[in-house]
GUVEXKE-639509 format. One record per atom (N, C-alpha, C, O): residue in one letter; residue number from 1; x, y, z. Coordinates in pm, whole numbers, always signed. Example, Ala and Ser with C-alpha at 12.3 -4.5 7.8 and 13.67 -1.06 7.14 Angstrom:
! residues 2
drenfi;kevex;u;v;w
A;1;+1319;-569;+780
A;1;+1230;-450;+780
A;1;+1320;-330;+780
A;1;+1424;-332;+846
S;2;+1285;-225;+708
S;2;+1367;-106;+714
S;2;+1290;+3;+787
S;2;+1341;+114;+804
//
This chain:
! residues 203
drenfi;kevex;u;v;w
X;1;+9688;+10736;+10778
X;1;+9625;+10615;+10830
X;1;+9727;+10512;+10877
X;1;+9691;+10402;+10919
X;2;+9856;+10549;+10872
X;2;+9963;+10460;+10917
X;2;+9970;+10330;+10836
X;2;+10004;+10225;+10889
X;3;+9937;+10339;+10709
X;3;+9952;+10224;+10619
X;3;+10091;+10233;+10558
X;3;+10125;+10333;+10496
X;4;+10169;+10129;+10575
X;4;+10308;+10129;+10530
X;4;+10314;+10093;+10382
X;4;+10306;+9976;+10345
X;5;+10329;+10195;+10299
X;5;+10342;+10171;+10155
X;5;+10489;+10148;+10124
X;5;+10564;+10242;+10095
X;6;+10530;+10022;+10130
X;6;+10670;+9989;+10102
X;6;+10702;+10012;+9955
X;6;+10814;+10050;+9921
X;7;+10604;+9990;+9869
X;7;+10620;+10012;+9725
X;7;+10519;+10120;+9686
X;7;+10399;+10094;+9679
X;8;+10568;+10239;+9659
X;8;+10479;+10354;+9636
X;8;+10399;+10342;+9507
X;8;+10300;+10413;+9489
X;9;+10440;+10252;+9417
X;9;+10366;+10232;+9291
X;9;+10273;+10112;+9302
X;9;+10153;+10124;+9278
X;10;+10328;+9997;+9340
X;10;+10250;+9873;+9339
X;10;+10148;+9864;+9452
X;10;+10037;+9814;+9431
X;11;+10183;+9913;+9572
X;11;+10092;+9900;+9686
X;11;+9958;+9972;+9664
X;11;+9854;+9911;+9689
X;12;+9957;+10098;+9618
X;12;+9827;+10162;+9591
X;12;+9748;+10090;+9481
X;12;+9626;+10083;+9488
X;13;+9818;+10036;+9381
X;13;+9749;+9962;+9275
X;13;+9679;+9839;+9331
X;13;+9566;+9809;+9295
X;14;+9747;+9769;+9421
X;14;+9689;+9650;+9483
X;14;+9563;+9687;+9561
X;14;+9462;+9617;+9554
X;15;+9570;+9796;+9637
X;15;+9455;+9840;+9716
X;15;+9337;+9874;+9627
X;15;+9225;+9830;+9653
X;16;+9360;+9953;+9522
X;16;+9250;+9994;+9436
X;16;+9192;+9877;+9357
X;16;+9072;+9871;+9333
X;17;+9278;+9784;+9317
X;17;+9227;+9666;+9246
X;17;+9139;+9581;+9337
X;17;+9043;+9520;+9290
X;18;+9172;+9576;+9465
X;18;+9091;+9501;+9561
X;18;+8952;+9562;+9574
X;18;+8854;+9490;+9594
X;19;+8945;+9693;+9564
X;19;+8816;+9762;+9578
X;19;+8737;+9767;+9448
X;19;+8626;+9820;+9444
X;20;+8793;+9711;+9341
X;20;+8726;+9714;+9210
X;20;+8715;+9571;+9156
X;20;+8778;+9538;+9055
X;21;+8634;+9485;+9222
X;21;+8630;+9343;+9184
X;21;+8579;+9316;+9043
X;21;+8612;+9213;+8985
X;22;+8497;+9408;+8987
X;22;+8449;+9383;+8851
X;22;+8544;+9438;+8745
X;22;+8516;+9429;+8625
X;23;+8657;+9497;+8791
X;23;+8767;+9539;+8703
X;23;+8722;+9638;+8595
X;23;+8773;+9634;+8482
X;24;+8629;+9727;+8627
X;24;+8585;+9824;+8526
X;24;+8650;+9961;+8544
X;24;+8617;+10055;+8472
X;25;+8741;+9972;+8639
X;25;+8811;+10098;+8658
X;25;+8738;+10198;+8745
X;25;+8786;+10310;+8764
X;26;+8622;+10159;+8798
X;26;+8543;+10249;+8883
X;26;+8508;+10179;+9013
X;26;+8474;+10061;+9013
X;27;+8516;+10251;+9124
X;27;+8480;+10196;+9254
X;27;+8344;+10252;+9295
X;27;+8331;+10371;+9321
X;28;+8244;+10166;+9301
X;28;+8110;+10209;+9340
X;28;+8100;+10216;+9492
X;28;+8187;+10166;+9563
X;29;+7993;+10277;+9540
X;29;+7971;+10283;+9685
X;29;+7960;+10142;+9742
X;29;+8009;+10115;+9852
X;30;+7893;+10053;+9668
X;30;+7876;+9916;+9716
X;30;+8011;+9845;+9725
X;30;+8039;+9776;+9823
X;31;+8094;+9862;+9623
X;31;+8227;+9799;+9624
X;31;+8311;+9856;+9738
X;31;+8382;+9782;+9806
X;32;+8303;+9986;+9756
X;32;+8379;+10052;+9863
X;32;+8340;+9995;+9999
X;32;+8427;+9962;+10081
X;33;+8211;+9984;+10023
X;33;+8163;+9935;+10151
X;33;+8192;+9789;+10174
X;33;+8228;+9748;+10285
X;34;+8176;+9709;+10069
X;34;+8190;+9563;+10086
X;34;+8332;+9520;+10117
X;34;+8353;+9416;+10179
X;35;+8431;+9598;+10076
X;35;+8569;+9556;+10101
X;35;+8604;+9562;+10249
X;35;+8703;+9502;+10293
X;36;+8523;+9634;+10328
X;36;+8550;+9644;+10472
X;36;+8469;+9544;+10554
X;36;+8486;+9535;+10676
X;37;+8381;+9469;+10488
X;37;+8293;+9376;+10560
X;37;+8369;+9272;+10643
X;37;+8330;+9246;+10756
X;38;+8478;+9211;+10590
X;38;+8549;+9111;+10672
X;38;+8599;+9170;+10804
X;38;+8588;+9105;+10908
X;39;+8655;+9291;+10800
X;39;+8707;+9352;+10923
X;39;+8594;+9385;+11020
X;39;+8608;+9371;+11141
X;40;+8480;+9428;+10965
X;40;+8365;+9460;+11050
X;40;+8310;+9333;+11115
X;40;+8280;+9331;+11234
X;41;+8298;+9227;+11037
X;41;+8245;+9100;+11089
X;41;+8338;+9042;+11196
X;41;+8292;+8983;+11293
X;42;+8468;+9060;+11176
X;42;+8563;+9010;+11275
X;42;+8544;+9084;+11408
X;42;+8547;+9023;+11515
X;43;+8524;+9213;+11399
X;43;+8503;+9291;+11521
X;43;+8369;+9254;+11588
X;43;+8360;+9249;+11711
X;44;+8269;+9228;+11507
X;44;+8140;+9184;+11563
X;44;+8157;+9052;+11636
X;44;+8101;+9033;+11745
X;45;+8234;+8960;+11577
X;45;+8257;+8831;+11640
X;45;+8333;+8844;+11771
X;45;+8318;+8763;+11862
X;46;+8415;+8949;+11778
X;46;+8491;+8973;+11901
X;46;+8410;+9050;+12004
X;46;+8458;+9079;+12114
X;47;+8284;+9084;+11968
X;47;+8195;+9150;+12062
X;47;+8210;+9302;+12070
X;47;+8165;+9364;+12166
X;48;+8273;+9361;+11969
X;48;+8289;+9507;+11969
X;48;+8158;+9573;+11928
X;48;+8107;+9550;+11819
X;49;+8104;+9656;+12016
X;49;+7980;+9726;+11986
X;49;+8006;+9857;+11912
X;49;+7925;+9901;+11830
X;50;+8119;+9919;+11942
X;50;+8156;+10045;+11877
X;50;+8283;+10022;+11797
X;50;+8378;+9959;+11844
X;51;+8284;+10076;+11675
X;51;+8400;+10056;+11588
X;51;+8445;+10189;+11529
X;51;+8363;+10273;+11492
X;52;+8577;+10206;+11522
X;52;+8634;+10325;+11460
X;52;+8660;+10293;+11313
X;52;+8734;+10200;+11282
X;53;+8600;+10371;+11223
X;53;+8610;+10338;+11081
X;53;+8753;+10352;+11029
X;53;+8793;+10278;+10940
X;54;+8829;+10445;+11084
X;54;+8968;+10458;+11041
X;54;+9047;+10332;+11074
X;54;+9131;+10288;+10995
X;55;+9020;+10274;+11191
X;55;+9087;+10149;+11229
X;55;+9048;+10036;+11135
X;55;+9131;+9954;+11097
X;56;+8920;+10034;+11099
X;56;+8871;+9930;+11007
X;56;+8939;+9943;+10871
X;56;+8983;+9844;+10813
X;57;+8948;+10067;+10822
X;57;+9014;+10090;+10694
X;57;+9162;+10051;+10701
X;57;+9215;+9984;+10612
X;58;+9227;+10092;+10808
X;58;+9370;+10062;+10824
X;58;+9394;+9911;+10828
X;58;+9483;+9860;+10760
X;59;+9315;+9840;+10908
X;59;+9330;+9694;+10917
X;59;+9305;+9628;+10782
X;59;+9377;+9537;+10741
X;60;+9201;+9675;+10713
X;60;+9165;+9616;+10583
X;60;+9278;+9631;+10483
X;60;+9320;+9534;+10421
X;61;+9327;+9753;+10467
X;61;+9429;+9778;+10366
X;61;+9562;+9713;+10403
X;61;+9634;+9665;+10315
X;62;+9596;+9711;+10531
X;62;+9721;+9647;+10571
X;62;+9716;+9496;+10546
X;62;+9817;+9437;+10507
X;63;+9599;+9434;+10567
X;63;+9586;+9290;+10541
X;63;+9594;+9261;+10391
X;63;+9652;+9161;+10349
X;64;+9534;+9349;+10311
X;64;+9543;+9335;+10165
X;64;+9688;+9339;+10120
X;64;+9732;+9256;+10041
X;65;+9762;+9436;+10172
X;65;+9903;+9452;+10133
X;65;+9988;+9338;+10186
X;65;+10080;+9293;+10118
X;66;+9959;+9291;+10305
X;66;+10033;+9179;+10363
X;66;+10017;+9054;+10276
X;66;+10114;+8983;+10248
X;67;+9895;+9028;+10233
X;67;+9869;+8911;+10148
X;67;+9938;+8927;+10013
X;67;+9995;+8831;+9960
X;68;+9931;+9048;+9955
X;68;+9991;+9072;+9824
X;68;+10142;+9058;+9829
X;68;+10204;+9004;+9737
X;69;+10202;+9106;+9937
X;69;+10348;+9096;+9951
X;69;+10391;+8951;+9971
X;69;+10494;+8908;+9919
X;70;+10313;+8876;+10046
X;70;+10345;+8734;+10068
X;70;+10338;+8659;+9935
X;70;+10423;+8575;+9906
X;71;+10236;+8690;+9855
X;71;+10223;+8625;+9725
X;71;+10339;+8664;+9635
X;71;+10397;+8578;+9568
X;72;+10372;+8792;+9632
X;72;+10482;+8837;+9547
X;72;+10614;+8772;+9587
X;72;+10696;+8740;+9500
X;73;+10636;+8752;+9715
X;73;+10758;+8685;+9762
X;73;+10765;+8543;+9708
X;73;+10872;+8496;+9668
X;74;+10651;+8474;+9707
X;74;+10645;+8338;+9653
X;74;+10677;+8339;+9504
X;74;+10756;+8258;+9456
X;75;+10615;+8433;+9432
X;75;+10633;+8441;+9287
X;75;+10778;+8471;+9252
X;75;+10834;+8409;+9161
X;76;+10839;+8564;+9323
X;76;+10978;+8602;+9292
X;76;+11074;+8489;+9328
X;76;+11169;+8463;+9254
X;77;+11052;+8422;+9441
X;77;+11139;+8309;+9478
X;77;+11132;+8200;+9372
X;77;+11235;+8146;+9331
X;78;+11011;+8168;+9328
X;78;+10994;+8065;+9225
X;78;+11057;+8109;+9093
X;78;+11115;+8028;+9021
X;79;+11045;+8238;+9062
X;79;+11102;+8296;+8941
X;79;+11253;+8279;+8940
X;79;+11311;+8239;+8839
X;80;+11317;+8307;+9052
X;80;+11463;+8295;+9061
X;80;+11507;+8149;+9056
X;80;+11608;+8117;+8993
X;81;+11433;+8062;+9121
X;81;+11468;+7920;+9119
X;81;+11450;+7860;+8980
X;81;+11525;+7771;+8939
X;82;+11350;+7908;+8908
X;82;+11328;+7860;+8771
X;82;+11446;+7896;+8683
X;82;+11486;+7818;+8596
X;83;+11502;+8014;+8705
X;83;+11618;+8057;+8626
X;83;+11738;+7964;+8651
X;83;+11816;+7938;+8560
X;84;+11750;+7915;+8774
X;84;+11860;+7824;+8804
X;84;+11856;+7700;+8714
X;84;+11960;+7641;+8685
X;85;+11736;+7663;+8671
X;85;+11721;+7542;+8589
X;85;+11752;+7565;+8442
X;85;+11772;+7469;+8368
X;86;+11757;+7691;+8399
X;86;+11784;+7717;+8257
X;86;+11909;+7802;+8234
X;86;+11948;+7825;+8120
X;87;+11972;+7848;+8341
X;87;+12082;+7944;+8326
X;87;+12203;+7887;+8253
X;87;+12284;+7963;+8199
X;88;+12217;+7755;+8252
X;88;+12331;+7696;+8181
X;88;+12322;+7720;+8031
X;88;+12420;+7700;+7959
X;89;+12205;+7763;+7985
X;89;+12189;+7792;+7843
X;89;+12233;+7931;+7804
X;89;+12224;+7970;+7687
X;90;+12280;+8009;+7904
X;90;+12325;+8146;+7874
X;90;+12443;+8141;+7778
X;90;+12542;+8072;+7801
X;91;+12430;+8217;+7669
X;91;+12536;+8220;+7568
X;91;+12510;+8127;+7452
X;91;+12563;+8146;+7343
X;92;+12427;+8024;+7475
X;92;+12392;+7932;+7366
X;92;+12244;+7943;+7331
X;92;+12208;+7961;+7215
X;93;+12158;+7930;+7433
X;93;+12014;+7941;+7407
X;93;+11963;+8084;+7419
X;93;+11865;+8120;+7354
X;94;+12029;+8167;+7500
X;94;+11989;+8307;+7511
X;94;+12112;+8391;+7546
X;94;+12209;+8341;+7604
X;95;+12105;+8520;+7510
X;95;+12221;+8606;+7525
X;95;+12207;+8706;+7641
X;95;+12308;+8747;+7699
X;96;+12085;+8744;+7675
X;96;+12061;+8832;+7790
X;96;+11937;+8781;+7862
X;96;+11875;+8683;+7820
X;97;+11901;+8848;+7972
X;97;+11783;+8808;+8047
X;97;+11661;+8894;+8017
X;97;+11561;+8887;+8089
X;98;+11667;+8974;+7912
X;98;+11553;+9060;+7877
X;98;+11424;+8981;+7859
X;98;+11318;+9022;+7906
X;99;+11434;+8868;+7792
X;99;+11316;+8786;+7765
X;99;+11250;+8739;+7894
X;99;+11128;+8732;+7904
X;100;+11333;+8707;+7993
X;100;+11280;+8654;+8120
X;100;+11203;+8762;+8196
X;100;+11096;+8735;+8251
X;101;+11256;+8883;+8199
X;101;+11188;+8992;+8267
X;101;+11065;+9039;+8190
X;101;+10968;+9086;+8250
X;102;+11069;+9026;+8057
X;102;+10951;+9058;+7977
X;102;+10837;+8963;+8010
X;102;+10721;+9004;+8017
X;103;+10870;+8835;+8031
X;103;+10769;+8736;+8069
X;103;+10713;+8770;+8207
X;103;+10592;+8762;+8229
X;104;+10800;+8807;+8301
X;104;+10754;+8844;+8435
X;104;+10655;+8960;+8427
X;104;+10549;+8955;+8489
X;105;+10690;+9063;+8353
X;105;+10603;+9181;+8343
X;105;+10470;+9149;+8274
X;105;+10365;+9198;+8315
X;106;+10477;+9066;+8171
X;106;+10355;+9035;+8096
X;106;+10261;+8943;+8173
X;106;+10140;+8950;+8155
X;107;+10318;+8857;+8258
X;107;+10236;+8758;+8328
X;107;+10201;+8798;+8471
X;107;+10108;+8744;+8531
X;108;+10277;+8896;+8527
X;108;+10254;+8927;+8668
X;108;+10266;+9077;+8698
X;108;+10304;+9115;+8809
X;109;+10236;+9160;+8603
X;109;+10244;+9305;+8625
X;109;+10127;+9352;+8711
X;109;+10014;+9313;+8686
X;110;+10153;+9436;+8813
X;110;+10043;+9489;+8895
X;110;+9958;+9590;+8818
X;110;+9850;+9627;+8864
X;111;+10006;+9633;+8702
X;111;+9933;+9734;+8625
X;111;+9825;+9673;+8537
X;111;+9737;+9744;+8489
X;112;+9830;+9541;+8516
X;112;+9734;+9480;+8425
X;112;+9594;+9476;+8485
X;112;+9576;+9466;+8607
X;113;+9496;+9483;+8397
X;113;+9356;+9465;+8438
X;113;+9321;+9321;+8410
X;113;+9306;+9281;+8294
X;114;+9307;+9242;+8516
X;114;+9284;+9099;+8501
X;114;+9141;+9069;+8459
X;114;+9051;+9149;+8484
X;115;+9119;+8953;+8397
X;115;+8982;+8910;+8369
X;115;+8905;+8895;+8500
X;115;+8962;+8856;+8602
X;116;+8777;+8926;+8497
X;116;+8695;+8916;+8618
X;116;+8699;+8772;+8670
X;116;+8685;+8677;+8593
X;117;+8716;+8758;+8801
X;117;+8716;+8626;+8862
X;117;+8852;+8559;+8867
X;117;+8864;+8447;+8916
X;118;+8956;+8626;+8815
X;118;+9089;+8566;+8814
X;118;+9185;+8654;+8894
X;118;+9195;+8774;+8869
X;119;+9255;+8593;+8991
X;119;+9352;+8670;+9068
X;119;+9487;+8666;+8998
X;119;+9505;+8595;+8899
X;120;+9582;+8744;+9050
X;120;+9709;+8760;+8980
X;120;+9789;+8631;+8971
X;120;+9846;+8600;+8866
X;121;+9794;+8555;+9080
X;121;+9874;+8433;+9076
X;121;+9805;+8325;+8991
X;121;+9870;+8243;+8928
X;122;+9672;+8327;+8992
X;122;+9599;+8235;+8905
X;122;+9621;+8267;+8759
X;122;+9636;+8178;+8675
X;123;+9622;+8397;+8728
X;123;+9649;+8442;+8591
X;123;+9790;+8403;+8550
X;123;+9811;+8355;+8438
X;124;+9887;+8422;+8639
X;124;+10025;+8386;+8612
X;124;+10036;+8237;+8578
X;124;+10099;+8201;+8478
X;125;+9976;+8153;+8659
X;125;+9984;+8008;+8636
X;125;+9920;+7970;+8502
X;125;+9973;+7886;+8429
X;126;+9807;+8032;+8472
X;126;+9739;+8000;+8345
X;126;+9827;+8039;+8227
X;126;+9841;+7961;+8132
X;127;+9886;+8159;+8232
X;127;+9970;+8204;+8122
X;127;+10094;+8116;+8105
X;127;+10135;+8087;+7993
X;128;+10153;+8075;+8216
X;128;+10269;+7987;+8209
X;128;+10233;+7854;+8143
X;128;+10303;+7805;+8055
X;129;+10121;+7796;+8188
X;129;+10077;+7666;+8134
X;129;+10045;+7677;+7985
X;129;+10077;+7588;+7907
X;130;+9982;+7787;+7946
X;130;+9948;+7807;+7805
X;130;+10073;+7824;+7719
X;130;+10079;+7773;+7607
X;131;+10171;+7895;+7772
X;131;+10293;+7920;+7695
X;131;+10371;+7792;+7672
X;131;+10430;+7773;+7566
X;132;+10372;+7703;+7772
X;132;+10442;+7576;+7758
X;132;+10385;+7495;+7641
X;132;+10458;+7423;+7573
X;133;+10255;+7508;+7618
X;133;+10188;+7428;+7515
X;133;+10192;+7492;+7376
X;133;+10159;+7426;+7278
X;134;+10232;+7619;+7367
X;134;+10228;+7688;+7238
X;134;+10343;+7645;+7148
X;134;+10450;+7605;+7193
X;135;+10317;+7656;+7018
X;135;+10419;+7623;+6918
X;135;+10497;+7751;+6889
X;135;+10463;+7827;+6799
X;136;+10603;+7772;+6966
X;136;+10679;+7896;+6955
X;136;+10796;+7879;+6858
X;136;+10856;+7772;+6848
X;137;+10826;+7987;+6789
X;137;+10947;+7993;+6707
X;137;+11027;+8114;+6754
X;137;+10975;+8199;+6827
X;138;+11151;+8123;+6712
X;138;+11233;+8238;+6749
X;138;+11169;+8367;+6702
X;138;+11178;+8470;+6768
X;139;+11102;+8359;+6586
X;139;+11042;+8479;+6528
X;139;+10912;+8520;+6596
X;139;+10883;+8639;+6606
X;140;+10834;+8424;+6645
X;140;+10701;+8460;+6696
X;140;+10686;+8449;+6847
X;140;+10577;+8475;+6899
X;141;+10791;+8410;+6919
X;141;+10773;+8377;+7061
X;141;+10721;+8495;+7141
X;141;+10634;+8478;+7226
X;142;+10773;+8614;+7114
X;142;+10731;+8729;+7194
X;142;+10583;+8760;+7174
X;142;+10511;+8784;+7270
X;143;+10539;+8758;+7050
X;143;+10397;+8785;+7022
X;143;+10309;+8676;+7079
X;143;+10205;+8705;+7139
X;144;+10348;+8551;+7062
X;144;+10266;+8439;+7107
X;144;+10265;+8424;+7259
X;144;+10161;+8397;+7319
X;145;+10381;+8442;+7320
X;145;+10390;+8421;+7465
X;145;+10345;+8541;+7545
X;145;+10278;+8526;+7647
X;146;+10379;+8661;+7499
X;146;+10353;+8780;+7579
X;146;+10221;+8847;+7547
X;146;+10168;+8921;+7629
X;147;+10168;+8823;+7428
X;147;+10042;+8886;+7391
X;147;+9925;+8816;+7457
X;147;+9924;+8693;+7470
X;148;+9826;+8894;+7499
X;148;+9707;+8836;+7561
X;148;+9592;+8933;+7545
X;148;+9592;+9040;+7607
X;149;+9494;+8897;+7464
X;149;+9381;+8986;+7438
X;149;+9283;+8993;+7554
X;149;+9192;+9077;+7553
X;150;+9300;+8907;+7655
X;150;+9203;+8906;+7765
X;150;+9232;+9013;+7870
X;150;+9151;+9034;+7960
X;151;+9346;+9081;+7859
X;151;+9376;+9187;+7954
X;151;+9397;+9319;+7880
X;151;+9412;+9321;+7758
X;152;+9397;+9426;+7956
X;152;+9420;+9557;+7899
X;152;+9564;+9604;+7924
X;152;+9592;+9724;+7923
X;153;+9653;+9508;+7947
X;153;+9792;+9543;+7969
X;153;+9851;+9594;+7838
X;153;+9854;+9521;+7738
X;154;+9898;+9718;+7838
X;154;+9951;+9778;+7716
X;154;+10080;+9709;+7674
X;154;+10157;+9660;+7757
X;155;+10103;+9705;+7543
X;155;+10222;+9638;+7491
X;155;+10349;+9697;+7550
X;155;+10443;+9623;+7581
X;156;+10353;+9829;+7566
X;156;+10475;+9889;+7619
X;156;+10502;+9847;+7762
X;156;+10617;+9847;+7806
X;157;+10395;+9812;+7838
X;157;+10415;+9763;+7973
X;157;+10469;+9620;+7971
X;157;+10550;+9584;+8056
X;158;+10424;+9540;+7876
X;158;+10475;+9404;+7864
X;158;+10625;+9403;+7841
X;158;+10695;+9311;+7884
X;159;+10673;+9505;+7775
X;159;+10814;+9510;+7740
X;159;+10886;+9624;+7812
X;159;+10984;+9678;+7761
X;160;+10836;+9661;+7931
X;160;+10893;+9776;+7998
X;160;+11038;+9756;+8040
X;160;+11110;+9854;+8063
X;161;+11082;+9631;+8051
X;161;+11221;+9606;+8086
X;161;+11309;+9588;+7963
X;161;+11429;+9563;+7977
X;162;+11254;+9601;+7845
X;162;+11332;+9587;+7723
X;162;+11318;+9714;+7640
X;162;+11222;+9788;+7656
X;163;+11414;+9738;+7553
X;163;+11410;+9857;+7469
X;163;+11301;+9845;+7364
X;163;+11238;+9945;+7327
X;164;+11279;+9726;+7317
X;164;+11179;+9705;+7212
X;164;+11149;+9556;+7200
X;164;+11221;+9473;+7255
X;165;+11042;+9525;+7128
X;165;+11009;+9385;+7102
X;165;+11123;+9319;+7027
X;165;+11160;+9205;+7056
X;166;+11180;+9390;+6932
X;166;+11286;+9333;+6850
X;166;+11407;+9297;+6934
X;166;+11467;+9191;+6914
X;167;+11444;+9384;+7029
X;167;+11557;+9354;+7115
X;167;+11532;+9228;+7197
X;167;+11622;+9146;+7216
X;168;+11409;+9215;+7246
X;168;+11375;+9099;+7327
X;168;+11383;+8971;+7244
X;168;+11432;+8868;+7291
X;169;+11334;+8977;+7122
X;169;+11337;+8860;+7034
X;169;+11480;+8818;+7005
X;169;+11512;+8699;+7004
X;170;+11566;+8916;+6980
X;170;+11703;+8886;+6941
X;170;+11783;+8817;+7051
X;170;+11883;+8751;+7022
X;171;+11742;+8832;+7175
X;171;+11819;+8772;+7284
X;171;+11797;+8622;+7295
X;171;+11873;+8553;+7363
X;172;+11694;+8570;+7231
X;172;+11663;+8427;+7238
X;172;+11715;+8357;+7113
X;172;+11671;+8387;+7001
X;173;+11807;+8264;+7132
X;173;+11865;+8190;+7021
X;173;+11798;+8054;+7002
X;173;+11785;+8005;+6890
X;174;+11755;+7996;+7113
X;174;+11688;+7865;+7110
X;174;+11556;+7880;+7184
X;174;+11555;+7894;+7306
X;175;+11446;+7879;+7111
X;175;+11315;+7912;+7169
X;175;+11268;+7810;+7272
X;175;+11176;+7839;+7348
X;176;+11329;+7693;+7276
X;176;+11287;+7594;+7376
X;176;+11313;+7643;+7519
X;176;+11252;+7592;+7613
X;177;+11402;+7741;+7534
X;177;+11429;+7793;+7667
X;177;+11306;+7863;+7725
X;177;+11290;+7867;+7846
X;178;+11220;+7917;+7640
X;178;+11099;+7985;+7686
X;178;+11006;+7884;+7754
X;178;+10960;+7906;+7866
X;179;+10979;+7774;+7684
X;179;+10891;+7670;+7741
X;179;+10954;+7607;+7864
X;179;+10886;+7579;+7962
X;180;+11085;+7584;+7859
X;180;+11154;+7523;+7973
X;180;+11144;+7613;+8096
X;180;+11120;+7566;+8207
X;181;+11164;+7743;+8076
X;181;+11159;+7836;+8187
X;181;+11017;+7847;+8243
X;181;+10998;+7846;+8365
X;182;+10917;+7856;+8155
X;182;+10778;+7867;+8200
X;182;+10736;+7743;+8278
X;182;+10667;+7755;+8379
X;183;+10776;+7625;+8232
X;183;+10744;+7502;+8304
X;183;+10815;+7498;+8439
X;183;+10757;+7458;+8539
X;184;+10940;+7541;+8440
X;184;+11016;+7543;+8565
X;184;+10955;+7640;+8665
X;184;+10947;+7611;+8784
X;185;+10912;+7757;+8617
X;185;+10849;+7856;+8705
X;185;+10720;+7801;+8762
X;185;+10691;+7818;+8881
X;186;+10642;+7735;+8678
X;186;+10516;+7674;+8722
X;186;+10543;+7567;+8828
X;186;+10473;+7561;+8929
X;187;+10642;+7483;+8804
X;187;+10677;+7378;+8900
X;187;+10724;+7437;+9033
X;187;+10683;+7391;+9140
X;188;+10809;+7538;+9025
X;188;+10863;+7599;+9146
X;188;+10754;+7672;+9225
X;188;+10759;+7674;+9348
X;189;+10658;+7731;+9158
X;189;+10546;+7795;+9228
X;189;+10474;+7695;+9317
X;189;+10441;+7726;+9431
X;190;+10449;+7577;+9264
X;190;+10381;+7473;+9341
X;190;+10464;+7432;+9462
X;190;+10411;+7413;+9572
X;191;+10595;+7418;+9442
X;191;+10684;+7376;+9551
X;191;+10690;+7483;+9661
X;191;+10676;+7452;+9779
X;192;+10709;+7608;+9621
X;192;+10722;+7717;+9719
X;192;+10589;+7739;+9791
X;192;+10588;+7760;+9912
X;193;+10478;+7735;+9717
X;193;+10346;+7752;+9780
X;193;+10321;+7645;+9885
X;193;+10271;+7674;+9994
X;194;+10356;+7521;+9852
X;194;+10335;+7411;+9947
X;194;+10422;+7430;+10072
X;194;+10376;+7408;+10183
X;195;+10546;+7471;+10052
X;195;+10633;+7492;+10167
X;195;+10581;+7602;+10259
X;195;+10582;+7588;+10381
X;196;+10535;+7712;+10199
X;196;+10481;+7824;+10276
X;196;+10355;+7780;+10350
X;196;+10336;+7815;+10467
X;197;+10269;+7703;+10284
X;197;+10146;+7655;+10347
X;197;+10177;+7560;+10463
X;197;+10114;+7566;+10568
X;198;+10276;+7473;+10443
X;198;+10315;+7379;+10549
X;198;+10372;+7454;+10669
X;198;+10345;+7418;+10784
X;199;+10449;+7559;+10644
X;199;+10505;+7639;+10753
X;199;+10396;+7710;+10831
X;199;+10403;+7722;+10953
X;200;+10293;+7758;+10757
X;200;+10182;+7826;+10822
X;200;+10102;+7728;+10908
X;200;+10059;+7762;+11018
X;201;+10084;+7606;+10857
X;201;+10011;+7503;+10933
X;201;+10087;+7464;+11059
X;201;+10028;+7436;+11163
X;202;+10219;+7461;+11048
X;202;+10304;+7421;+11162
X;202;+10294;+7522;+11277
X;202;+10312;+7488;+11394
X;203;+10265;+7648;+11240
X;203;+10251;+7751;+11344
X;203;+10118;+7739;+11418
X;203;+10091;+7818;+11508
//
């Protein structure tokens, strides 16, 4: 279908999640059909009487992936800029970056099954805001910050960039860096999103 899967793991997950809005792991005929409605309506508005379904599918999936990649670019840029605000604590507040990547995976993994009605970036923002407000200690930060009963994200996926929960905990010497980083990431998301939106409006 000439769909460019730049990421052979994440791109198919994004497509299938789009076709499963109730997040139950099954794509019904109604869900399958409804995901193509925007492309069909656009063609109707353009006066197309005959439509090729392969073209409709290709346009639909490419637009889904384009939007997902644009969002991921925003998230990663904000993630890197947030680190700039806490990196001076390396060696005193934290010893490695395992904790930071564990947070990324737990809050923005494409493998997670999100709560119905919540998109990935909305879920990320909620988790960041909640973590900033939690009473974290060096001993409980991983469980409190990374655990979330509202998703079906397996624990091993939350820590896929670390050898174990214990290793991740040991890298954090001053737990305030967790809240500082989460707040910085949240702030940077707003800044980067606004810049991208302003650039789009300027075009």
